[in-house]
VEXDODREN-617011 format. One line per 3 residues: their letters; for each residue x, y, z of C-alpha. Coordinates in Angstrom, 2 decimals. Layout:
<pts>
a> X,Y,Z | ...
</pts>
This chain:
<pts>
mvs> 50.06,119.66,157.78 | 51.05,122.19,154.68 | 53.12,119.90,152.55
flw> 54.19,122.94,149.46 | 54.46,126.47,149.50 | 52.91,128.35,146.18
dms> 54.88,131.10,145.33 | 52.43,132.56,142.50 | 54.80,135.91,141.90
egv> 57.37,133.57,140.90 | 55.65,131.32,139.30 | 57.34,128.22,141.26
lrl> 56.70,125.31,143.40 | 58.73,124.86,146.54 | 59.00,122.57,149.61
tek> 58.50,123.85,153.66 | 61.55,124.14,155.67 | 59.56,121.77,158.29
rit> 60.00,118.95,155.42 | 63.02,119.61,154.83 | 64.14,119.65,158.79
klk> 62.66,116.27,158.75 | 63.90,114.44,155.80 | 68.04,115.87,156.63
gtl> 67.15,114.23,160.17 | 66.46,111.03,158.96 | 69.21,110.61,156.40
vif> 71.72,112.06,159.00 | 70.71,109.34,161.67 | 70.73,107.00,158.30
iyq> 74.33,107.99,157.05 | 75.59,107.62,160.46 | 74.98,103.94,161.26
frs> 75.94,102.57,158.00 | 79.49,104.35,158.98 | 79.45,103.06,162.04
gir> 79.61,99.23,160.33 | 75.61,98.70,160.93 | 74.49,97.23,157.19
lfr> 71.44,95.93,158.75 | 68.48,98.16,158.88 | 64.59,98.11,159.71
vkf> 62.88,97.89,156.46 | 60.26,100.43,157.78 | 62.94,102.96,158.76
vas> 64.10,102.32,154.67 | 60.91,102.71,153.95 | 60.14,105.86,155.12
ivg> 62.81,107.74,153.82 | 61.95,106.50,150.35 | 58.21,107.29,151.40
eii> 59.36,111.06,152.26 | 61.39,111.64,148.84 | 59.01,110.57,146.72
smq> 56.15,112.45,148.48 | 58.34,115.12,147.07 | 58.33,114.36,143.52
avl> 56.62,117.57,142.37 | 59.02,119.51,143.82 | 61.93,117.28,142.51
gdq> 60.68,115.92,139.33 | 61.71,112.80,138.43 | 65.17,112.24,140.52
arl> 63.01,111.88,143.21 | 62.18,108.10,141.65 | 66.03,107.64,140.16
ktr> 68.07,108.69,143.07 | 65.91,106.51,145.40 | 66.09,103.22,143.00
yly> 68.77,100.97,145.18 | 67.01,102.20,148.73 | 63.61,100.51,146.95
esi> 65.66,97.79,145.88 | 66.52,97.06,149.68 | 63.55,97.38,150.06
lyr> 62.24,94.50,148.03 | 64.43,91.65,149.11 | 62.67,92.48,152.94
asw> 60.92,88.83,154.60 | 58.58,91.05,156.40 | 58.18,94.42,157.32
nak> 59.35,94.06,161.02 | 62.43,92.53,159.33 | 65.88,93.95,158.69
vlv> 67.44,94.44,155.55 | 71.13,94.57,153.75 | 71.38,98.04,152.86
ste> 73.99,98.70,149.60 | 76.85,100.78,149.53 | 75.07,102.56,146.43
alk> 71.75,103.07,148.79 | 74.34,104.86,150.87 | 75.63,107.20,147.90
ect> 71.66,108.27,147.05 | 71.22,109.05,151.22 | 74.19,111.23,150.74
fwl> 73.13,113.19,147.54 | 69.36,113.70,149.09 | 71.53,115.58,152.16
qni> 73.94,117.71,150.03 | 71.03,118.21,147.31 | 67.83,118.56,148.69
csl> 68.16,122.56,150.19 | 69.76,123.16,146.77 | 66.93,121.36,144.59
net> 64.35,123.42,146.49 | 65.36,126.61,146.16 | 65.50,126.06,142.51
gsq> 61.98,124.41,143.08 | 59.77,123.50,140.62 | 58.24,125.71,137.35
lcq> 54.46,125.70,137.77 | 54.01,125.20,134.19 | 56.33,122.03,134.55
ltf> 53.80,120.72,135.98 | 50.99,120.29,132.81 | 53.44,119.29,129.52
ned> 53.05,122.51,127.92 | 56.35,124.15,128.53 | 58.28,125.53,125.35
qdy> 61.09,123.87,124.46 | 64.22,125.14,122.77 | 65.30,121.94,121.08
hlf> 63.91,118.74,120.01 | 66.11,115.67,119.78 | 64.95,112.67,117.68
cda> 66.75,109.29,118.47 | 66.87,105.69,117.54 | 69.01,102.56,117.43
sgk> 69.43,99.98,114.88 | 71.32,96.30,114.67 | 74.24,98.20,113.70
gfg> 74.65,101.47,114.67 | 72.57,104.61,116.34 | 71.42,108.06,115.36
ghl> 69.59,110.97,116.20 | 69.17,114.72,115.16 | 68.58,117.70,117.04
tag> 66.21,120.21,115.84 | 64.46,123.49,117.10 | 61.53,123.35,114.95
skd> 62.69,125.55,112.96 | 62.90,124.88,108.65 | 67.08,124.82,109.40
epl> 68.48,121.93,108.87 | 69.34,119.59,111.74 | 72.36,118.52,113.49
emf> 72.54,115.39,112.95 | 74.88,112.53,114.78 | 75.45,108.90,114.10
gsw> 77.88,106.07,114.19 | 78.32,102.30,114.91 | 77.86,99.47,117.62
svn> 80.88,97.39,118.19 | 80.96,93.32,118.21 | 80.02,93.60,121.74
eqn> 76.67,96.59,121.58 | 75.18,94.59,118.66 | 74.50,91.63,120.91
kss> 73.02,93.87,123.87 | 69.50,94.34,124.12 | 67.22,96.75,121.65
twr> 66.39,98.88,125.16 | 70.05,99.24,125.94 | 70.69,99.99,122.31
elv> 67.85,102.50,122.75 | 68.81,104.04,126.11 | 72.74,104.53,124.98
avk> 71.82,106.27,121.58 | 69.97,108.67,123.69 | 73.09,108.82,125.99
rvl> 75.63,109.54,123.14 | 73.82,111.68,120.46 | 72.76,114.09,123.98
hnf> 76.66,113.93,124.85 | 77.16,114.91,121.48 | 75.21,117.94,121.39
tnv> 75.97,119.22,124.85 | 77.78,122.53,123.55 | 74.91,123.42,122.00
mkd> 71.90,122.50,124.57 | 73.67,124.17,127.69 | 71.48,125.77,129.75
kii> 68.43,124.57,127.77 | 65.02,122.82,127.81 | 65.21,119.97,125.66
rvy> 62.66,117.01,124.99 | 63.64,113.63,123.82 | 61.38,111.63,120.82
tdn> 62.16,108.11,120.99 | 60.07,105.03,119.38 | 60.86,102.76,122.31
knv> 58.48,103.17,125.28 | 60.60,101.37,127.32 | 63.12,104.15,127.50
thi> 61.11,107.05,127.78 | 59.50,104.94,131.23 | 63.56,104.47,132.10
lrv> 64.17,108.09,131.53 | 61.88,108.98,134.47 | 61.97,106.11,137.24
gsr> 65.52,104.49,135.99 | 65.68,101.01,136.13 | 66.45,97.55,137.77
kas> 68.70,96.06,135.61 | 72.13,97.57,136.33 | 73.74,98.28,132.47
lhe> 70.19,100.37,132.61 | 70.28,102.02,135.23 | 73.55,102.80,135.03
nvm> 73.17,104.49,131.54 | 70.64,106.66,132.50 | 72.03,107.95,135.50
qih> 75.09,108.79,133.52 | 71.94,110.98,131.16 | 71.15,112.88,134.58
eic> 74.83,113.26,135.17 | 75.52,115.05,131.63 | 72.32,117.09,132.40
knq> 73.21,118.27,135.65 | 76.54,119.19,134.44 | 75.13,121.44,131.42
sik> 71.89,122.81,133.44 | 69.63,120.90,130.28 | 65.98,120.41,131.28
lss> 65.17,116.93,129.87 | 61.69,115.28,129.26 | 60.86,112.30,127.01
vwi> 58.04,111.66,124.78 | 57.32,108.14,123.10 | 56.23,108.83,119.15
pre> 55.60,105.85,116.56 | 58.21,104.52,114.71 | 56.43,106.65,111.27
qnt> 57.39,109.90,112.91 | 60.66,108.52,113.90 | 62.07,107.62,110.28
had> 65.06,110.60,109.94 | 66.23,108.99,112.61 | 66.01,105.15,112.18
mls> 67.47,106.40,108.63 | 70.46,108.15,110.41 | 71.09,104.74,113.11
rrs> 71.07,102.39,109.68 | 73.79,104.86,107.95 | 76.79,102.62,107.23
dcd> 79.82,104.77,108.89 | 82.91,103.09,106.90 | 85.69,105.52,109.03
dwe> 83.70,104.58,112.42 | 86.43,101.68,113.57 | 87.51,100.02,116.59
vqd> 90.02,98.45,118.08 | 89.38,95.45,120.38 | 89.83,96.13,123.96
eif> 92.22,93.01,124.00 | 93.93,93.42,121.20 | 95.06,97.28,122.35
tyl> 96.19,96.01,125.80 | 98.46,93.53,123.55 | 99.47,96.49,121.29
dhl> 99.89,98.74,124.23 | 101.94,96.33,126.45 | 104.72,95.61,123.47
wgp> 104.83,99.30,122.37 | 102.88,101.41,124.85 | 101.98,103.64,126.78
hna> 100.00,105.29,123.87 | 98.90,108.73,124.65 | 96.64,109.54,121.88
drf> 94.28,107.67,119.87 | 94.16,109.64,116.08 | 91.04,108.21,114.81
ahd> 88.50,107.68,117.68 | 85.09,109.12,119.08 | 83.95,109.72,122.67
ynt> 82.28,106.54,123.44 | 85.34,103.98,121.62 | 88.58,106.37,122.25
kck> 91.17,103.70,124.21 | 93.49,106.53,125.06 | 92.63,110.29,127.53
hfn> 93.62,112.11,124.01 | 92.04,111.57,120.75 | 91.06,112.71,117.36
sky> 87.61,112.46,115.76 | 86.54,113.13,112.08 | 83.94,115.73,113.75
wcp> 83.55,117.21,117.09 | 82.45,115.66,120.33 | 82.85,115.94,123.67
gts> 86.50,115.39,124.88 | 88.49,115.88,121.14 | 91.37,117.04,121.13
gtk> 89.94,118.22,117.70 | 90.86,117.88,113.38 | 92.89,119.87,111.77
ldr> 90.14,121.74,110.53 | 88.62,122.07,113.81 | 91.79,123.90,115.30
tvk> 91.71,125.95,112.45 | 88.34,127.51,112.99 | 88.93,127.73,116.46
eai> 92.09,129.66,116.18 | 90.42,131.84,113.53 | 87.38,132.48,115.88
rns> 89.53,133.49,118.47 | 91.84,135.32,116.55 | 88.67,137.28,115.59
gid> 88.67,138.66,119.36 | 85.18,136.45,119.77 | 85.53,135.65,123.99
gds> 85.44,131.53,124.28 | 81.97,131.53,126.34 | 80.18,133.76,123.57
yly> 77.57,132.23,121.40 | 78.90,132.67,117.99 | 82.24,130.69,119.45
gly> 79.79,127.95,120.44 | 79.04,127.93,116.64 | 81.97,126.48,115.36
pkm> 81.44,122.80,115.52 | 78.40,123.82,113.24 | 80.75,125.75,111.21
cel> 83.24,122.37,110.80 | 80.57,120.30,109.92 | 79.03,122.80,107.06
lin> 82.66,123.18,106.17 | 83.32,119.22,105.51 | 79.83,119.15,103.84
srs> 79.91,121.31,101.12 | 81.11,118.57,99.30 | 79.32,115.12,99.30
dnt> 80.79,112.08,101.48 | 81.91,109.95,98.66 | 84.31,113.69,97.10
vks> 85.27,114.69,100.63 | 86.61,110.65,100.74 | 88.24,111.30,97.61
yfn> 89.82,114.33,98.35 | 91.02,113.61,101.62 | 92.66,110.23,100.54
afk> 93.98,112.51,97.34 | 95.71,115.13,99.93 | 97.00,112.66,102.10
rwe> 99.39,111.47,99.48 | 100.17,115.08,98.73 | 101.04,115.14,102.19
rfi> 103.14,112.16,102.01 | 104.84,113.07,99.26 | 105.91,116.65,100.19
slh> 106.80,115.20,103.64 | 108.86,112.61,102.50 | 111.07,115.06,100.88
gyv> 111.20,117.30,104.05 | 110.24,120.64,101.86 | 107.95,124.14,102.91
vyl> 105.48,124.08,100.42 | 105.88,126.07,97.16 | 103.76,126.68,94.14
vhv> 106.71,125.26,92.38 | 105.87,121.77,94.11 | 102.51,121.00,93.15
aly> 103.58,120.94,89.89 | 106.93,118.41,90.71 | 104.15,116.25,92.57
ltd> 102.08,116.13,89.08 | 104.88,115.91,87.05 | 105.95,112.47,89.66
lvn> 102.11,111.42,88.89 | 102.62,111.65,84.94 | 106.11,110.45,84.96
ngs> 104.62,107.36,86.91 | 102.24,106.20,84.59 | 99.08,108.27,86.25
tyh> 96.25,109.39,83.95 | 94.59,112.41,83.94 | 91.55,111.64,86.35
pvy> 94.41,110.44,89.24 | 96.02,114.29,88.51 | 92.65,116.02,88.07
nai> 92.05,113.95,91.85 | 94.88,115.72,93.27 | 94.63,118.62,92.29
ygi> 91.09,119.51,93.84 | 92.37,117.37,96.83 | 94.88,120.02,97.58
kwa> 93.09,122.66,96.35 | 89.87,121.23,98.68 | 91.99,121.22,101.94
hei> 93.76,124.35,101.55 | 89.91,126.26,100.93 | 88.12,124.75,103.65
nsl> 91.08,125.39,106.04 | 91.13,129.13,104.75 | 94.66,128.62,103.02
kdp> 96.30,130.12,99.98 | 95.13,127.61,97.08 | 98.57,126.49,96.23
ttn> 96.93,125.20,92.66 | 96.63,128.65,91.21 | 99.29,129.18,88.39
tfv> 99.94,128.25,84.90 | 102.55,125.41,85.75 | 99.67,123.19,87.66
tsi> 97.11,124.03,84.45 | 99.47,122.95,82.16 | 100.23,119.92,83.73
lea> 96.91,119.14,83.67 | 95.99,119.52,80.40 | 99.37,117.44,79.74
skr> 98.06,114.30,81.14 | 95.15,114.45,78.96 | 97.04,113.94,75.99
vap> 99.76,112.09,77.50 | 99.14,108.00,76.82 | 95.43,108.59,76.89
kkt> 93.16,105.52,77.56 | 90.86,104.95,75.09 | 87.48,105.34,76.30
nkk> 85.01,102.18,75.79 | 81.29,103.29,76.64 | 78.59,100.81,77.41
dpv> 76.13,101.27,74.69 | 72.32,101.98,76.38 | 69.85,99.28,76.65
ttd> 67.09,100.36,74.38 | 63.08,99.65,74.83 | 62.71,96.99,72.55
vli> 65.38,94.63,74.35 | 63.09,95.13,77.67 | 60.05,94.37,76.41
elc> 61.58,91.25,74.38 | 63.28,90.23,77.34 | 59.78,90.45,79.79
dnf> 57.96,89.00,77.05 | 60.43,85.69,77.29 | 59.85,85.72,80.89
kdc> 56.08,86.40,80.93 | 54.80,83.62,82.53 | 57.69,83.06,84.96
sdl> 56.76,83.05,89.02 | 60.61,82.76,90.26 | 61.37,85.35,92.68
lvl> 65.05,86.02,91.22 | 63.89,86.56,87.62 | 61.55,88.78,88.79
rdl> 63.81,90.80,90.81 | 66.08,90.84,88.22 | 63.74,92.36,86.15
tmm> 62.12,94.88,88.51 | 65.58,95.93,88.66 | 66.06,96.73,85.13
llc> 62.66,98.44,84.38 | 63.11,100.77,87.49 | 66.44,101.37,86.33
fag> 65.86,102.02,82.74 | 62.28,104.48,83.48 | 63.76,106.17,86.55
flr> 67.31,106.66,85.44 | 68.68,105.15,88.51 | 72.29,104.64,89.59
yde> 72.82,101.73,90.76 | 73.77,103.23,94.36 | 69.87,104.76,94.19
lss> 68.35,101.26,93.21 | 70.05,99.11,96.10 | 69.21,101.67,98.52
lrf> 65.38,101.41,98.20 | 63.68,100.15,100.94 | 59.81,99.20,100.66
ldi> 58.36,101.86,102.29 | 60.57,104.29,100.10 | 57.58,103.40,97.18
niq> 54.21,104.87,96.96 | 52.06,103.29,94.56 | 49.15,105.55,92.94
dsf> 46.28,104.62,90.75 | 48.16,105.64,87.50 | 51.99,105.88,88.69
lil> 54.13,105.28,91.33 | 56.33,107.49,93.36 | 60.08,106.60,94.12
hit> 61.85,108.59,97.67 | 65.41,108.56,96.77 | 66.88,109.28,100.30
ksk> 70.07,110.13,98.79 | 71.21,111.34,95.52 | 74.32,112.22,94.06
tdq> 72.99,115.58,92.61 | 69.98,117.83,93.86 | 69.88,120.27,90.66
yrq> 66.75,120.98,91.70 | 66.06,120.61,95.25 | 63.04,118.15,95.22
sne> 64.69,115.51,92.64 | 64.43,113.02,95.51 | 61.05,111.85,94.11
vii> 61.08,110.19,90.92 | 57.63,109.71,89.15 | 57.16,106.50,86.97
akg> 54.10,106.48,84.69 | 52.11,103.18,84.31 | 52.68,101.59,81.28
sti> 50.76,99.70,78.22 | 53.38,96.49,77.24 | 54.50,93.62,79.04
acp> 57.14,96.02,80.21 | 55.68,98.34,82.62 | 57.46,98.89,85.53
ynm> 54.58,99.55,87.54 | 53.54,96.29,86.86 | 56.37,94.67,87.59
lvk> 57.17,96.10,90.86 | 53.66,95.21,92.18 | 53.99,91.65,90.90
ytr> 57.34,91.22,92.45 | 56.59,92.93,96.14 | 53.67,90.85,96.39
lag> 55.71,87.47,95.84 | 58.35,88.75,97.73 | 55.98,88.89,100.62
fss> 56.71,92.56,101.76 | 54.09,93.93,104.43 | 53.32,97.32,105.70
hen> 54.93,97.30,108.60 | 58.08,96.38,107.54 | 60.95,98.64,105.93
kfl> 63.51,96.71,105.06 | 65.74,96.80,101.39 | 63.30,96.09,98.41
frp> 66.53,94.04,96.62 | 68.04,91.78,99.09 | 70.01,88.63,97.86
iyr> 67.72,85.50,97.66 | 68.25,82.21,98.91 | 67.11,78.85,97.63
sge> 66.07,75.81,99.10 | 64.50,72.97,96.89 | 61.59,74.78,95.56
lck> 61.77,77.70,97.92 | 63.47,80.94,96.76 | 62.72,83.84,99.34
lin> 64.99,87.01,99.94 | 67.35,86.71,102.92 | 65.74,87.65,106.35
kdk> 68.76,89.92,107.20 | 68.16,93.71,106.06 | 71.88,93.65,103.20
kls> 71.28,95.25,99.94 | 72.34,93.67,96.71 | 76.11,93.94,96.34
yta> 76.87,95.74,92.85 | 79.06,92.84,91.82 | 76.04,90.35,92.19
are> 73.50,92.64,90.32 | 75.76,92.92,87.63 | 76.43,89.67,87.16
cll> 72.37,88.70,87.43 | 71.49,91.49,85.24 | 73.94,91.43,82.58
kri> 73.14,87.65,82.23 | 69.74,88.42,81.47 | 70.61,90.43,78.94
rii> 72.88,88.23,77.16 | 70.31,85.71,76.67 | 68.05,87.88,73.88
rpg> 71.75,90.02,72.95 | 74.55,87.61,73.70 | 77.75,89.41,72.93
cni> 76.47,92.65,73.87 | 78.83,96.10,74.83 | 76.37,97.02,78.19
glh> 76.84,97.81,82.00 | 74.49,98.85,84.73 | 75.04,102.31,83.83
sfr> 73.49,101.02,80.50 | 69.98,100.98,81.89 | 69.99,104.77,82.79
sgg> 71.62,105.86,79.77 | 69.31,103.40,77.54 | 66.43,105.71,79.41
atv> 67.65,108.77,79.24 | 68.22,108.45,75.25 | 64.94,107.18,74.43
aan> 63.19,109.97,76.20 | 65.53,112.80,74.85 | 64.88,111.29,71.64
adv> 61.35,111.63,72.06 | 61.74,115.60,72.66 | 61.35,115.71,76.12
sdr> 62.12,118.90,77.87 | 65.72,119.45,79.19 | 64.56,120.70,82.73
clk> 62.02,117.32,82.95 | 64.75,115.36,81.67 | 67.38,117.02,84.18
khg> 65.29,116.76,87.34 | 64.31,113.52,86.52 | 67.58,111.99,85.76
rwk> 68.85,114.02,88.71 | 71.91,115.85,86.78 | 73.85,118.75,87.86
sds> 74.54,120.03,84.51 | 73.99,119.80,81.01 | 77.19,118.30,80.20
skd> 76.82,115.32,82.72 | 73.36,114.75,81.08 | 74.30,115.13,77.91
gyi> 77.31,111.61,78.58 | 74.07,109.53,79.01 | 72.30,110.11,75.85
vds> 73.43,108.97,72.17 | 71.37,110.90,69.49 | 69.52,108.76,67.20
iek> 70.34,108.37,63.21 | 66.88,110.64,62.63 | 68.15,113.12,64.97
rlk> 71.84,113.03,63.88 | 70.37,113.49,60.03 | 67.84,116.17,60.22
isq> 70.97,118.47,61.44 | 71.68,118.24,57.27 | 68.01,117.77,55.95
vlg> 67.17,121.22,57.15 | 70.49,122.81,55.21 | 68.20,122.73,51.84
l> 70.77,121.02,49.49
</pts>
């Protein structure tokens, strides 16, 4: 019997009409008997339905196995091949699906190129999950910046299995990018082998199978062709990094608390700070675009501007608005956005309280109120640029561009100025003396502190850059080491994410100290935890905690300054003193400005100069060259 029709003109594989008619006849009998009240069926009859559908997998694809999972589960509970088995309602739904969709699926057929694994992909979707969150990025394989998405697990979700988290990460990331991937061919990359298998054939575990069915439902609704590939963890580092990124705004009210509050003050119909996976109401607003969101203020502004320009809602250009919103928000760093956003909300509360339509003079009055209540220059500066930023990204007229505002900003520098108490830079001699003090010490806590000091000094590292270093961010060569800075406050030359530190010749060599510390701490090549973590003691045992938790700023400051004050009691230093000290020594040794800025990741000369203290010799040289 001929099983398939090979249409070489279209390059499509289809089923013969005879096979479809036979399957539909069997399904009609099964559905009729089930709806008549029969629940026990001969196991061979159920097995024949499953066998027929599975044999059509070359045309029907992965759905042939996914949509027979409950039928197959019924067969597994057989007492013998001559017995009857209980068939569930879910199995009936599977049979109904095939009766309703077998003809349309066969009409579409299977492209012959899909029978191999060489079909061209429109997009590549990389996903990963960690203990605290999930993340992923979408790329077309070009050099363009990928679309990124990340979020946090709830307390209950953190206790789920790793396979559940990895599978749900695929679902949420895929769902988030449906506006981009509609009618596209997508390949999903994951470092969990179970996920690739479950995406193809489903799972016997109900929680996993439910999620994979939701993934395929998303693909069906958006006409997405999906395939999945396992890749080693080393090739999925970007998604892994996103899954570990902490989103401090991703809060969630527990269901029982929301139910209680809804009973007291409800019903509530809008969740103002949510995402599609944790909203408590039908309508919700989100920080960034996601499926189902009622939008953000920026989101509505951009959509309105696009529509007013005459662009149709079904066009490709209209579909770019989520990326446009993301780029507008990302025009500043995350910390700057948070600072500006909070400053703007304070202004918004002020002007709403007084009930005025905003005029230019109102901004000046608001700044006057800040100064009048004791605010110094920096809160005033932040208020101006927060208001300016909010208006600029919404394409509105900037109300801060008038002489009242600029004059009050200048006045805030002069009214009750605070005395600046800059910390002193750490010197090379201090570090050498300190390392000499502990030259025979093999205590892990001491070596951790010394390593942190030397890396900050030699690499001009901010504490956030130092504390975020992971073991695999370090590349140790024969005569130097490379630190990969994942995220820097500034990036003037685009390649400053790598800091190169040479091997030294003194006892305070950062290269040797780092090697000694990592060996004593017991780091292995396959783990990628934070390099500097809290330490616990138990008797003579001293080890880094196993939890992947970075050392806090407060704890680091206390530990490092305590070491320095052993040899320099009463010194005026802070954690920035190490960065400032390294920059000062390098500048006084006539290192070129370009190399200095690149090594220290400074955006401008003025920010660089704020860290450098010129030596007496350099300052005297000015008057000495005058020839007097």
